[in-house]
C-alpha positions as a Markdown table, in Angstrom:
| # | Residue | x | y | z |
|---|---|---|---|---|
| 1 | Met | -2.8 | 29.5 | -50.3 |
| 2 | Gly | -1.0 | 30.2 | -53.5 |
| 3 | Ser | -4.5 | 29.7 | -55.7 |
| 4 | Glu | -6.2 | 32.5 | -54.0 |
| 5 | Ile | -3.3 | 35.0 | -54.1 |
| 6 | Ile | -3.3 | 34.1 | -58.2 |
| 7 | Phe | -7.4 | 35.0 | -58.2 |
| 8 | Val | -6.8 | 38.1 | -56.2 |
| 9 | Val | -3.6 | 39.6 | -58.5 |
| 10 | Pro | -5.8 | 40.8 | -61.2 |
| 11 | Tyr | -8.4 | 42.4 | -59.3 |
| 12 | Leu | -5.6 | 44.4 | -57.0 |
| 13 | Ala | -3.6 | 45.3 | -60.3 |
| 14 | Ala | -7.1 | 46.9 | -61.7 |
| 15 | Phe | -7.8 | 48.8 | -58.8 |
| 16 | Met | -3.7 | 50.1 | -58.7 |
| 17 | Ala | -4.1 | 51.1 | -62.0 |
| 18 | Ala | -7.1 | 52.6 | -61.8 |
| 19 | Ala | -6.4 | 54.7 | -58.6 |
| 20 | Thr | -2.9 | 55.8 | -60.0 |
| 21 | Ile | -4.3 | 57.2 | -63.3 |
| 22 | Gly | -7.4 | 58.8 | -61.9 |
| 23 | Gly | -5.5 | 60.2 | -58.9 |
| 24 | Thr | -2.9 | 61.3 | -61.6 |
| 25 | Phe | -5.3 | 62.7 | -63.9 |
| 26 | Leu | -7.2 | 64.5 | -60.8 |
| 27 | Ile | -3.7 | 65.9 | -59.5 |
| 28 | Trp | -3.2 | 67.2 | -63.2 |
| 29 | Leu | -6.5 | 69.1 | -63.5 |
| 30 | Val | -5.6 | 70.9 | -60.2 |
| 31 | Trp | -2.5 | 71.6 | -61.4 |
| 32 | Val | -3.6 | 73.2 | -64.8 |
| 33 | Ala | -5.8 | 75.4 | -62.9 |
| 34 | Thr | -3.2 | 76.8 | -60.4 |
| 35 | Arg | -1.0 | 77.1 | -63.7 |
| 36 | Arg | -3.8 | 79.1 | -65.0 |
| 37 | Leu | -4.6 | 81.1 | -62.1 |
| 38 | Gly | -0.8 | 82.2 | -61.9 |
| 39 | Ser | -0.6 | 83.2 | -65.5 |
| 40 | Leu | -4.1 | 85.4 | -64.8 |
| 41 | Thr | -2.6 | 87.2 | -61.7 |
| 42 | Gly | 1.1 | 87.0 | -63.5 |
| 43 | Arg | 2.5 | 85.3 | -60.7 |
| 44 | Gly | 4.2 | 81.6 | -60.5 |
| 45 | Lys | 6.7 | 79.8 | -63.0 |
| 46 | Arg | 6.0 | 77.7 | -65.7 |
| 47 | Arg | 7.0 | 73.9 | -64.9 |
| 48 | Pro | 6.0 | 70.7 | -66.4 |
| 49 | Phe | 4.0 | 68.9 | -64.5 |
| 50 | Pro | 5.8 | 65.9 | -62.3 |
| 51 | Thr | 3.3 | 63.0 | -63.9 |
| 52 | Lys | 6.2 | 60.2 | -62.9 |
| 53 | Gln | 6.5 | 61.5 | -59.3 |
| 54 | Val | 2.4 | 61.9 | -59.0 |
| 55 | Ala | 2.1 | 58.8 | -60.9 |
| 56 | Val | 4.6 | 56.8 | -58.2 |
| 57 | Val | 3.1 | 58.3 | -55.1 |
| 58 | Phe | -0.6 | 56.8 | -56.3 |
| 59 | Leu | 0.9 | 53.9 | -57.0 |
| 60 | Gly | 2.5 | 53.1 | -53.6 |
| 61 | Leu | -0.9 | 54.6 | -51.7 |
| 62 | Ser | -3.1 | 52.2 | -53.9 |
| 63 | Leu | -1.5 | 49.2 | -52.7 |
| 64 | Pro | -2.4 | 48.6 | -49.1 |
| 65 | Phe | -5.9 | 50.5 | -49.9 |
| 66 | Gly | -6.5 | 47.9 | -53.1 |
| 67 | Cys | -4.9 | 45.0 | -50.8 |
| 68 | Ala | -7.7 | 45.8 | -48.3 |
| 69 | Trp | -10.6 | 46.4 | -51.2 |
| 70 | Val | -9.6 | 42.8 | -52.4 |
| 71 | Thr | -9.8 | 41.5 | -49.5 |
| 72 | Arg | -13.3 | 43.0 | -48.0 |
| 73 | Pro | -16.3 | 40.4 | -46.6 |
| 74 | Val | -18.5 | 39.9 | -49.5 |
| 75 | Thr | -22.2 | 38.6 | -48.7 |
| 76 | Gln | -23.1 | 35.9 | -50.5 |
| 77 | Pro | -26.4 | 35.7 | -51.8 |
| 78 | Ala | -28.6 | 33.1 | -51.1 |
| 79 | Ser | -28.9 | 31.1 | -54.2 |
| 80 | Ala | -25.0 | 30.6 | -54.5 |
| 81 | Arg | -24.5 | 28.5 | -51.2 |
| 82 | Thr | -23.7 | 25.1 | -51.9 |
| 83 | Ile | -26.1 | 23.0 | -50.3 |
| 84 | Ala | -24.1 | 19.5 | -50.8 |
| 85 | Ala | -21.7 | 17.7 | -52.5 |
| 86 | Phe | -20.6 | 14.0 | -53.6 |
| 87 | Glu | -17.2 | 12.7 | -54.2 |
| 88 | Thr | -16.9 | 10.0 | -57.1 |
| 89 | Pro | -13.3 | 8.1 | -58.2 |
| 90 | Leu | -12.5 | 9.0 | -61.6 |
| 91 | Ser | -9.2 | 7.4 | -62.3 |
| 92 | Thr | -9.7 | 7.3 | -66.4 |
| 93 | Asp | -10.3 | 9.1 | -69.6 |
| 94 | Ala | -13.1 | 6.3 | -70.2 |
| 95 | Asp | -14.5 | 7.5 | -66.6 |
| 96 | Arg | -14.4 | 11.0 | -67.1 |
| 97 | Asn | -16.0 | 11.0 | -70.1 |
| 98 | Asp | -18.8 | 8.8 | -68.8 |
| 99 | Tyr | -19.0 | 11.1 | -65.8 |
| 100 | Leu | -19.6 | 14.3 | -68.2 |
| 101 | Ala | -22.2 | 12.5 | -70.4 |
| 102 | Ile | -24.5 | 11.8 | -67.4 |
| 103 | Val | -24.0 | 15.5 | -66.1 |
| 104 | Arg | -25.1 | 16.4 | -69.6 |
| 105 | Arg | -27.9 | 13.9 | -70.4 |
| 106 | Glu | -29.4 | 15.1 | -67.1 |
| 107 | Ala | -28.6 | 19.0 | -67.8 |
| 108 | Glu | -30.3 | 19.0 | -71.3 |
| 109 | Ala | -33.3 | 17.6 | -69.7 |
| 110 | Gln | -33.8 | 19.6 | -67.3 |
| 111 | Gly | -32.8 | 23.1 | -69.2 |
| 112 | Leu | -29.8 | 23.7 | -68.1 |
| 113 | Glu | -26.3 | 24.4 | -70.1 |
| 114 | Val | -22.8 | 22.6 | -69.3 |
| 115 | Thr | -19.6 | 23.9 | -69.9 |
| 116 | Val | -16.5 | 21.8 | -69.7 |
| 117 | Glu | -13.0 | 22.9 | -69.5 |
| 118 | Thr | -11.0 | 21.4 | -72.4 |
| 119 | Ser | -7.5 | 19.8 | -71.7 |
| 120 | Gln | -5.7 | 23.4 | -72.9 |
| 121 | Asp | -7.6 | 24.8 | -70.0 |
| 122 | Leu | -7.0 | 23.0 | -67.6 |
| 123 | Asp | -3.0 | 23.1 | -69.0 |
| 124 | Val | -3.2 | 26.7 | -68.2 |
| 125 | Trp | -4.3 | 26.5 | -64.4 |
| 126 | Glu | -1.2 | 24.3 | -64.0 |
| 127 | Gln | 0.8 | 26.1 | -65.7 |
| 128 | Met | 0.2 | 29.2 | -63.4 |
| 129 | Ser | 0.4 | 26.8 | -60.3 |
| 130 | Pro | 1.0 | 23.2 | -59.6 |
| 131 | Asp | -1.0 | 22.9 | -57.3 |
| 132 | Leu | -4.5 | 24.1 | -59.8 |
| 133 | Arg | -3.8 | 20.9 | -61.9 |
| 134 | Ala | -6.7 | 19.1 | -62.4 |
| 135 | Thr | -8.3 | 16.4 | -64.7 |
| 136 | Ile | -11.8 | 17.4 | -64.9 |
| 137 | Ser | -13.8 | 20.5 | -64.2 |
| 138 | Ala | -17.0 | 21.7 | -65.7 |
| 139 | Thr | -20.1 | 23.8 | -64.3 |
| 140 | Val | -23.8 | 23.5 | -64.8 |
| 141 | Trp | -25.8 | 26.4 | -65.2 |
| 142 | Arg | -29.4 | 28.1 | -66.2 |
| 143 | Asp | -30.5 | 31.2 | -67.3 |
| 144 | Glu | -28.9 | 34.2 | -68.6 |
| 145 | Pro | -27.5 | 36.3 | -66.5 |
| 146 | Arg | -25.5 | 32.6 | -65.4 |
| 147 | Asn | -27.4 | 30.9 | -62.7 |
| 148 | Asn | -24.4 | 28.4 | -61.5 |
| 149 | Glu | -26.3 | 25.3 | -60.1 |
| 150 | Ala | -23.5 | 22.7 | -60.2 |
| 151 | Tyr | -19.6 | 22.7 | -60.2 |
| 152 | Ile | -17.3 | 19.5 | -60.9 |
| 153 | Ser | -13.5 | 19.5 | -60.4 |
| 154 | Asp | -11.1 | 17.0 | -58.9 |
| 155 | Arg | -8.9 | 20.3 | -58.3 |
| 156 | His | -7.0 | 19.7 | -54.9 |
| 157 | His | -8.1 | 16.0 | -54.9 |
| 158 | Leu | -6.8 | 14.4 | -58.6 |
| 159 | Gly | -8.9 | 11.3 | -59.4 |
| 160 | Tyr | -11.7 | 12.1 | -56.7 |
| 161 | Ala | -14.1 | 14.0 | -58.8 |
| 162 | Trp | -16.2 | 16.4 | -56.7 |
| 163 | Ile | -19.7 | 17.6 | -57.9 |
| 164 | Ser | -21.0 | 20.5 | -55.6 |
| 165 | Phe | -24.6 | 22.1 | -55.8 |
| 166 | Thr | -25.9 | 25.3 | -55.2 |
| 167 | Arg | -29.6 | 26.4 | -53.7 |
| 168 | Gly | -30.1 | 28.1 | -57.2 |
| 169 | Lys | -32.3 | 30.6 | -57.9 |
| 170 | His | -34.7 | 28.0 | -59.0 |
| 171 | Pro | -34.6 | 25.7 | -55.5 |
| 172 | Glu | -37.3 | 23.4 | -56.9 |
| 173 | Leu | -35.4 | 23.1 | -60.2 |
| 174 | Ala | -32.2 | 22.6 | -58.8 |
| 175 | Arg | -33.2 | 20.3 | -56.5 |
| 176 | Arg | -35.0 | 18.0 | -59.2 |
| 177 | Tyr | -31.5 | 18.2 | -61.5 |
| 178 | Arg | -29.2 | 16.9 | -57.9 |
| 179 | Glu | -31.9 | 14.2 | -57.4 |
| 180 | Arg | -31.9 | 12.7 | -61.2 |
| 181 | Val | -27.8 | 13.5 | -61.8 |
| 182 | Met | -26.7 | 11.6 | -58.4 |
| 183 | Thr | -29.2 | 8.8 | -59.1 |
| 184 | Glu | -27.6 | 8.3 | -62.5 |
| 185 | Ile | -24.0 | 8.8 | -60.6 |
| 186 | Ile | -24.4 | 6.3 | -58.0 |
| 187 | Val | -25.7 | 3.7 | -59.9 |
| 188 | Arg | -22.5 | 3.8 | -61.8 |
| 189 | Trp | -20.1 | 4.4 | -59.5 |
| 190 | Pro | -21.2 | 3.2 | -56.1 |
| 191 | Ala | -18.4 | 3.7 | -54.1 |
| 192 | Thr | -19.7 | 7.8 | -54.6 |
| 193 | Leu | -19.5 | 9.4 | -51.0 |
| 194 | Ser | -21.2 | 12.8 | -49.6 |
| 195 | Val | -19.1 | 15.2 | -48.9 |
| 196 | Pro | -20.4 | 17.6 | -45.6 |
| 197 | Val | -20.6 | 21.4 | -46.2 |
| 198 | Ala | -19.6 | 23.3 | -43.4 |
| 199 | Glu | -20.6 | 25.7 | -41.2 |
| 200 | Thr | -19.1 | 28.3 | -42.8 |
| 201 | Gly | -20.8 | 27.5 | -46.0 |
| 202 | Ala | -17.1 | 26.3 | -47.6 |
| 203 | Leu | -16.5 | 22.6 | -48.4 |
| 204 | Pro | -13.6 | 21.1 | -46.2 |
| 205 | His | -10.1 | 20.1 | -47.4 |
| 206 | Arg | -10.2 | 16.2 | -48.0 |
| 207 | Lys | -7.0 | 15.9 | -46.0 |
| 208 | Asp | -9.6 | 17.1 | -43.3 |
| 209 | Leu | -12.4 | 14.3 | -43.8 |
| 210 | Val | -13.2 | 10.7 | -42.1 |
| 211 | Arg | -15.1 | 8.1 | -43.5 |
| 212 | Gly | -18.8 | 8.2 | -41.7 |
| 213 | Pro | -21.7 | 5.3 | -41.7 |
| 214 | Gln | -23.2 | 8.0 | -44.3 |
| 215 | Gly | -20.0 | 9.3 | -46.2 |
| 216 | Tyr | -17.8 | 11.8 | -45.2 |
| 217 | Glu | -17.4 | 13.8 | -42.1 |
| 218 | Ile | -15.5 | 16.2 | -40.7 |
| 219 | Asn | -12.7 | 15.2 | -38.5 |
| 220 | Pro | -13.6 | 16.0 | -35.3 |
| 221 | Ala | -10.2 | 17.5 | -34.7 |
| 222 | Arg | -10.5 | 19.8 | -37.4 |
| 223 | Leu | -14.1 | 20.9 | -37.0 |
| 224 | Ala | -13.3 | 24.0 | -35.1 |
| 225 | Asp | -11.6 | 25.2 | -38.4 |
| 226 | Tyr | -15.2 | 25.3 | -40.2 |
| 227 | Lys | -17.4 | 26.8 | -37.5 |
| 228 | Cys | -18.5 | 30.2 | -37.9 |
| 229 | Arg | -17.6 | 33.0 | -35.0 |
| 230 | Pro | -20.0 | 32.9 | -32.4 |
| 231 | Thr | -21.4 | 36.5 | -33.3 |
| 232 | Glu | -21.7 | 35.1 | -36.8 |
| 233 | Pro | -24.8 | 33.5 | -38.8 |
| 234 | Ala | -23.9 | 30.1 | -40.7 |
| 235 | Pro | -23.3 | 30.5 | -42.9 |
| 236 | Cys | -20.5 | 32.7 | -42.6 |
């Protein structure tokens, strides 16, 4: 829960700032117009505009509305939906470097770009919250505007890198990259396991997974947490 709050706070702050400034400015315009009208008619006392009081009112009003805005449901584009994921145990820097080398090599062959977070970047995340600690984090993407096709991270499961693949805007090209890079990864790390994609479209928490004959499966006792409501189509 802590990590979700960290990501929401900047958007909430921006909404509240915009609402407070915009609302205060609008009231000021009305106040100026009313004051001029009073001057023309010879009525009304000249009083300074209560900037602080108006700003406080709008700031207070913007908080509940801002919370509702930043937590509203947003429809995920089909290209961004996760369709496959895998876990690979990476316990050393050498393992992580070899893993990223494979990811980069296959990405370059497929015309993709790879953005890798530096150790300094990872330190910043950890300083924000210990829950965000990671030893590897990278994104594989194609085209501009950026179209992400794979994510790599061991955040929330240190030492076990998860690579997740999206459908992509070019599904056939995305499938080709996925198959080629996973072939190399599995040859290098035979202990790699598949991670199920929940009905909701999300990846389960590692603690909610159990080993199955073909890889991980969602623990039946936790399966209900990863299902859509009866009225919602999958992914929800």
